[in-house]
C-alpha positions as CSV (number, residue, x, y, z in Angstrom):
1,M,214.7,112.7,-112.3
2,I,216.5,112.1,-115.6
3,S,214.4,114.5,-117.6
4,N,215.5,117.4,-115.4
5,I,219.2,117.1,-116.3
6,K,220.6,119.9,-118.4
7,R,221.0,118.9,-122.0
8,N,224.3,118.9,-123.9
9,K,224.6,121.8,-126.3
10,I,227.0,120.3,-128.8
11,D,227.5,120.4,-132.6
12,L,227.0,116.8,-133.6
13,Y,228.6,117.5,-137.0
14,K,231.9,118.0,-135.2
15,L,231.5,114.5,-133.9
16,K,230.0,112.8,-137.0
17,N,230.1,114.9,-140.2
18,I,228.4,113.8,-143.4
19,Q,231.7,113.1,-145.3
20,D,232.9,110.7,-142.6
21,L,229.5,109.0,-142.4
22,I,229.4,108.5,-146.1
23,Y,232.9,107.1,-146.0
24,V,232.0,104.6,-143.3
25,E,228.8,103.6,-145.0
26,K,230.7,102.7,-148.2
27,L,233.1,100.6,-146.1
28,F,230.1,98.6,-144.7
29,D,228.6,98.2,-148.2
30,L,231.9,97.0,-149.7
31,F,232.5,94.7,-146.8
32,L,229.1,93.0,-147.0
33,K,229.1,92.7,-150.8
34,K,232.6,91.2,-150.7
35,I,231.4,88.5,-148.3
36,L,228.1,87.8,-149.9
37,N,229.3,87.9,-153.6
38,N,225.6,87.5,-154.6
39,R,225.5,83.8,-153.7
40,K,222.2,82.5,-152.2
41,K,224.0,80.0,-150.0
42,K,225.8,82.8,-148.2
43,L,222.7,85.0,-148.0
44,K,221.0,82.2,-146.0
45,Y,224.1,81.7,-143.9
46,F,224.5,85.3,-142.9
47,F,220.9,86.6,-143.1
48,K,217.5,85.5,-142.0
49,N,214.0,86.9,-142.4
50,K,213.0,88.6,-139.2
51,K,209.9,89.7,-137.5
52,C,210.0,92.7,-135.1
53,A,211.7,92.4,-131.7
54,C,208.2,92.9,-130.1
55,G,207.2,89.5,-131.7
56,S,204.8,90.9,-134.3
57,N,205.2,90.3,-138.1
58,K,202.7,92.9,-139.2
59,I,204.4,95.5,-141.3
60,L,202.9,99.0,-141.7
61,N,205.5,100.6,-143.9
62,K,209.0,100.0,-145.4
63,F,211.7,101.8,-147.2
64,K,215.0,100.7,-148.8
65,I,218.5,102.0,-148.2
66,G,221.4,100.3,-150.0
67,L,221.4,96.6,-149.2
68,F,218.7,96.8,-146.6
69,T,215.0,97.3,-146.3
70,Y,213.7,98.9,-143.1
71,N,210.3,97.6,-142.0
72,K,208.0,99.5,-139.7
73,C,206.2,97.2,-137.3
74,K,202.7,97.9,-135.9
75,C,204.4,98.7,-132.6
76,G,206.2,101.6,-134.3
77,T,209.7,100.0,-134.3
78,Y,211.8,99.9,-137.4
79,F,214.1,96.9,-138.2
80,I,216.2,95.7,-141.1
81,D,215.0,92.8,-143.3
82,P,216.7,90.5,-143.9
83,M,218.2,90.6,-140.4
84,I,222.0,90.1,-140.0
85,K,222.8,86.8,-138.2
86,S,225.3,86.6,-135.3
87,N,228.0,85.1,-137.5
88,M,227.9,88.1,-139.8
89,L,227.9,90.5,-136.8
90,D,231.0,88.8,-135.5
91,L,232.7,89.6,-138.8
92,I,231.5,93.2,-138.8
93,Y,232.8,93.8,-135.3
94,S,236.0,91.8,-135.6
95,E,239.4,93.5,-135.5
96,K,239.6,93.6,-139.3
97,G,235.9,94.4,-139.8
98,P,234.5,97.8,-140.9
99,Y,233.5,98.7,-137.3
100,S,237.2,99.0,-136.3
101,K,237.5,101.8,-138.9
102,Y,234.3,103.4,-137.6
103,R,235.8,103.5,-134.1
104,K,238.9,105.3,-135.4
105,K,236.8,107.8,-137.2
106,F,234.4,108.7,-134.5
107,L,235.3,107.2,-131.1
108,E,239.1,107.1,-130.9
109,N,239.7,110.4,-132.7
110,K,241.5,112.8,-130.3
111,A,239.9,115.9,-131.8
112,K,236.5,114.5,-131.0
113,K,237.3,113.4,-127.5
114,K,236.1,116.6,-125.9
115,I,232.6,116.2,-127.4
116,R,232.5,112.6,-126.3
117,N,233.5,113.6,-122.8
118,E,230.6,116.1,-122.6
119,I,228.1,113.3,-123.7
120,I,229.6,110.8,-121.2
121,N,229.4,113.3,-118.3
122,R,225.7,113.8,-119.0
123,K,225.2,110.0,-118.9
124,V,227.0,110.0,-115.5
125,N,224.6,112.7,-114.3
126,Q,221.7,110.5,-115.5
127,L,223.1,107.7,-113.4
128,L,223.4,110.0,-110.4
129,S,219.8,111.0,-110.7
130,L,218.8,107.5,-109.7
131,S,220.1,108.2,-106.1
132,L,222.2,105.1,-106.0
133,N,224.8,105.0,-103.2
134,K,228.5,105.0,-104.2
135,S,228.9,101.3,-103.2
136,S,226.2,100.2,-105.7
137,H,227.3,97.6,-108.3
138,I,227.2,99.1,-111.8
139,L,227.5,97.1,-115.0
140,D,228.1,98.9,-118.3
141,F,227.3,96.6,-121.2
142,G,229.1,97.5,-124.4
143,C,231.6,99.5,-122.4
144,G,234.1,100.1,-125.2
145,D,237.3,101.8,-123.9
146,G,235.7,102.2,-120.5
147,S,235.2,106.0,-120.7
148,F,231.8,105.9,-119.0
149,L,233.1,103.7,-116.1
150,K,236.1,106.0,-115.6
151,A,233.8,109.0,-115.4
152,C,231.7,107.1,-112.8
153,K,234.8,106.4,-110.7
154,K,235.6,110.1,-110.6
155,K,232.1,110.6,-109.1
156,G,232.9,108.1,-106.3
157,F,231.4,104.9,-107.6
158,K,233.5,101.9,-106.4
159,N,232.0,98.7,-107.9
160,L,232.3,99.0,-111.6
161,I,232.3,96.3,-114.3
162,G,232.3,96.7,-118.1
163,I,231.4,94.0,-120.6
164,D,232.4,94.3,-124.3
165,N,233.1,91.5,-126.8
166,R,236.0,93.6,-128.2
167,F,238.0,92.7,-125.1
168,V,239.3,89.2,-125.5
169,K,241.0,89.2,-122.1
170,S,239.8,90.4,-118.8
171,T,241.6,93.5,-117.5
172,Q,241.4,95.2,-114.1
173,N,242.7,98.8,-113.9
174,G,242.1,101.3,-111.2
175,G,239.3,99.3,-109.6
176,I,237.4,98.9,-113.0
177,L,237.0,95.4,-114.3
178,R,236.5,95.0,-118.0
179,T,235.8,91.6,-119.5
180,N,234.3,90.0,-122.7
181,T,231.6,87.9,-121.2
182,L,229.0,87.9,-118.3
183,N,229.9,84.2,-117.7
184,K,233.0,85.4,-115.9
185,I,230.8,87.2,-113.3
186,E,230.2,84.9,-110.4
187,N,227.2,86.4,-108.6
188,S,224.4,86.5,-111.1
189,R,222.1,89.0,-109.4
190,Q,224.7,91.5,-108.2
191,F,224.0,94.7,-110.1
192,N,222.0,97.7,-108.8
193,C,222.1,99.3,-112.2
194,I,222.9,98.1,-115.8
195,T,223.6,100.7,-118.4
196,L,223.3,100.1,-122.2
197,W,224.5,103.2,-124.1
198,G,223.8,102.6,-127.8
199,V,223.7,98.8,-127.6
200,L,220.3,97.4,-128.3
201,E,220.1,98.7,-131.8
202,H,223.2,96.7,-132.7
203,L,221.8,93.3,-131.5
204,N,219.7,91.0,-133.8
205,D,217.5,89.8,-131.0
206,P,217.0,92.6,-128.4
207,L,214.2,90.8,-126.5
208,K,216.2,87.6,-126.0
209,F,219.2,89.7,-124.8
210,C,217.0,91.7,-122.3
211,K,215.7,88.4,-120.9
212,Y,219.3,87.2,-120.4
213,L,220.5,90.5,-119.0
214,L,217.8,90.6,-116.3
215,K,219.4,87.6,-114.6
216,F,222.2,90.0,-113.5
217,L,220.0,92.7,-112.1
218,K,219.1,92.9,-108.4
219,K,215.5,93.1,-107.4
220,G,214.6,96.8,-107.5
221,G,217.6,97.6,-109.7
222,Y,217.7,99.9,-112.7
223,I,218.3,99.6,-116.4
224,L,219.5,102.8,-118.0
225,L,219.7,102.8,-121.8
226,E,219.9,104.9,-124.9
227,V,218.6,103.9,-128.3
228,P,217.7,105.6,-131.6
229,N,214.1,106.8,-131.6
230,A,211.6,105.5,-134.1
231,D,209.0,108.0,-133.0
232,S,211.1,111.1,-133.8
233,I,210.3,113.7,-136.4
234,L,213.6,112.8,-138.0
235,M,212.6,109.1,-138.5
236,K,209.2,110.2,-140.0
237,Y,211.0,112.4,-142.4
238,L,213.6,109.8,-143.4
239,S,211.1,107.1,-143.9
240,T,209.7,109.2,-146.8
241,N,213.0,110.7,-147.9
242,P,215.5,107.8,-147.5
243,S,218.2,109.5,-149.6
244,K,218.7,111.9,-146.7
245,Q,219.5,109.2,-144.2
246,N,223.3,109.4,-143.8
247,R,223.3,111.4,-140.5
248,Y,221.1,109.0,-138.5
249,I,220.4,105.6,-139.9
250,E,223.9,104.4,-140.6
251,P,222.8,101.2,-142.4
252,G,224.7,98.0,-141.6
253,R,225.2,99.2,-138.0
254,H,221.7,100.1,-136.7
255,L,219.5,97.0,-136.9
256,F,216.6,98.5,-134.9
257,F,215.0,101.9,-134.2
258,F,212.8,101.6,-131.2
259,S,209.4,103.1,-130.5
260,K,208.1,104.1,-127.1
261,N,205.5,101.4,-127.5
262,F,208.2,98.8,-127.8
263,F,209.4,99.6,-124.3
264,N,205.8,99.5,-123.0
265,I,205.6,95.9,-124.5
266,L,209.0,95.0,-123.1
267,S,208.2,96.3,-119.6
268,K,204.9,94.3,-119.5
269,K,206.6,91.1,-120.8
270,F,209.3,91.2,-118.1
271,R,207.3,93.0,-115.4
272,L,209.5,96.1,-115.3
273,K,208.4,99.5,-114.2
274,L,209.1,102.3,-116.7
275,I,210.3,105.4,-114.8
276,D,211.2,107.9,-117.4
277,Y,211.6,108.6,-121.1
278,E,213.7,111.4,-122.6
279,T,214.6,112.5,-126.1
280,N,217.9,114.3,-127.0
281,G,216.1,116.6,-129.4
282,L,218.5,116.2,-132.3
283,D,216.0,116.2,-135.1
284,F,216.2,119.8,-136.4
285,Q,220.0,120.0,-136.3
286,T,220.1,116.8,-138.3
287,L,217.5,117.8,-140.9
288,L,218.9,121.3,-141.4
289,G,222.4,119.8,-141.8
């Protein structure tokens, strides 16, 4: 299935080079420091102590990067402590927050569009590997500018909906509906497949979100997702060499790095069947860069 799909052969440094990552990291740090201003009241308002998304509070290891400590849970997942609350996340991802500058650097830059299109096309091939018919209802959560959905439409899929909090108003264009909330979707269990491309690591309560999302999945449907890998060679290296982290961790944006064991726990909790795992194999390029 998915693991048999040809990998992208791309130079990730053309998409995210070290200089741009350091620039964005400083933006996040300055933004957070400006809001917090070292006042305990604001620390409590914007942050909370957090156990792992799997439910455990047993910590095996930890390392510090800038304003954050990354804890390693006994399930193998890494997460930031203190955890950013939803009110702070709303500010980070607001129109004037640092993420808007991040998007312009990495996601909306025309020179990097070709690389992004290669990545998106591979994701569409992963979707096609599930053997869904073209009338299947697809939900892309965190759809951004809708690039993935547009690529799906080119492959013949007809019922496409994207959700992203960036879109204040609902828009329908070329048969693709994009909206800012699942509450605007009438039929709760209508989707044959829900995709989450780089979404879970940005949420402060992934387990609660997954429970909510399953309300919208048809029985026998699929969840297709991509997250940063806590089990990778890269993460093992960075946990002992945190000064080398710019390429991967992106502190302030990535709240979790998920282990394979986390998804075993998740699947048992919600009675899901795990079909396939796959890694992108980016470790060595990142380390050598």
